[in-house]
N, C-alpha and C positions, 0 to 999 in steps of 0.2 A: 423685528418689526417694532418690538416694546421697547428696545433699548435704542432705536433711533428716536422713537418720539419723545421717550424722555428727554435724551440729548437734546432734541429740536426745541422741544419747549422750554426748556431750561435756557438755553443759548440764546432765546427770541426773546425770554423775559430780560434777561440779563443785558439785551440790544438795545432794549426798549427803556431801561432804566441809565444807560449811557449813551443813548443817542445824542448828536450834536446840533443837527439841522432838520429843516424841514424834508430837504433831497434825502437825508439817512433814514428820517422815519419813514417816507416814503417808498425807499426802498426794501425795507422792513415790512412794511405793510403789502406791498405787491408779492413778495416773496411769500406772505404768510398766506395771502388768498390762495396763491397757486397748491400750498400743502393743504390745505383745507380740500380742496377740487379733489388733489391724490387722496386723501385721506378718506371722504366722502365714497370715492370708488370703492378702494380697499372694504372700506365697512360693508359695502354692498354684496362686493364679489365673499366675505368671510359670513356675510347674513347668508347669502342664498347656498354654500358648502354647509354652514351649523342646520339649516332645514333640511338640507338632502339628506347630512348623517341622521336625524330626528326621524326623517320618513323611513329610510332604509331599518333604523333602529325597529320602529313600529313594526315594518312588514318583517323581520325576523324573529321577533316577542311572538306575532300572531303564528308564523312559523313552527316555531319552538313549541308552541302552547296544542298545536292541532298535531304535531309530528313526534313530540316529545324525545327529540333524537339531542344525546348530550353534546356534537357537534355543534349543533345550535345553539346550544345554551354557551358554549365558548364564544362562539360568534358574537351573540349578544352582549357578552361582556367586554369582550372586545372592543367591541362599535361604541357601549356605553362610557367607556373610557373615554375613547376619541371624542366623543362629543363633548363631555365632562369640560376636558383642553378645549375643544374649540367654543363653547359656550364663555369659559373664561375669558380668553382672546378676545372673544366678540365684546364682552362685557369691557375690555379695557378701551378696546378701539372706540366703542360709542361714548365712553366719559372721557376720553382724550379729545375725541372730534368737540364734542360738546363743551369743555375745556378752551378748544382752540377759537369757538363761536364767540366765549366771552373775551379770551384776548384779542379778538377781532376788533369786538364791540370798544373795549379802550383804546385800540388805536384810532378808531372814529374820534373819539374823545380828543385824545391827544393830539390829532391831524387838526380837527375841528381849534382848541387852544391854539397853537400855532399858526393858523392862518389867522387868526383873529389877532393874535400876539403881532403878527407882521404887518396886518393892514392897519393896526394901531399908530404903527411907526412909520407907515409909507410905504413899506415893502410889499406890493403884490407880490402874489406867488401862482403861477401857471401849473403848478404839478398835480392839482386836481383833477 
């Protein structure tokens, strides 16, 4: 997912610099709106999984403190490592979705400029 998102963001920024007309910009815009929706869903799922791992970790820490079983300590360490990786990935998702929001705002500004430019030329657009 990390490589996919990085590649998508780079490709979208490249496409925004090279778009030819309002129709192409509109295509990029609509695709980006869909990707934001997908990534919001992905982010929520990862948040829920991360919280589940945190709760499981707390349960196993309590169990270890009361039972003092070495096997529980091993489980606590494994869950703690997994939780660390989930937090790292969730952090990446959260920051990338926020970058996607900023890119969406830039697209709105570009669309407005394009529409205003077309209106001044006498070419009204119905893509909005």
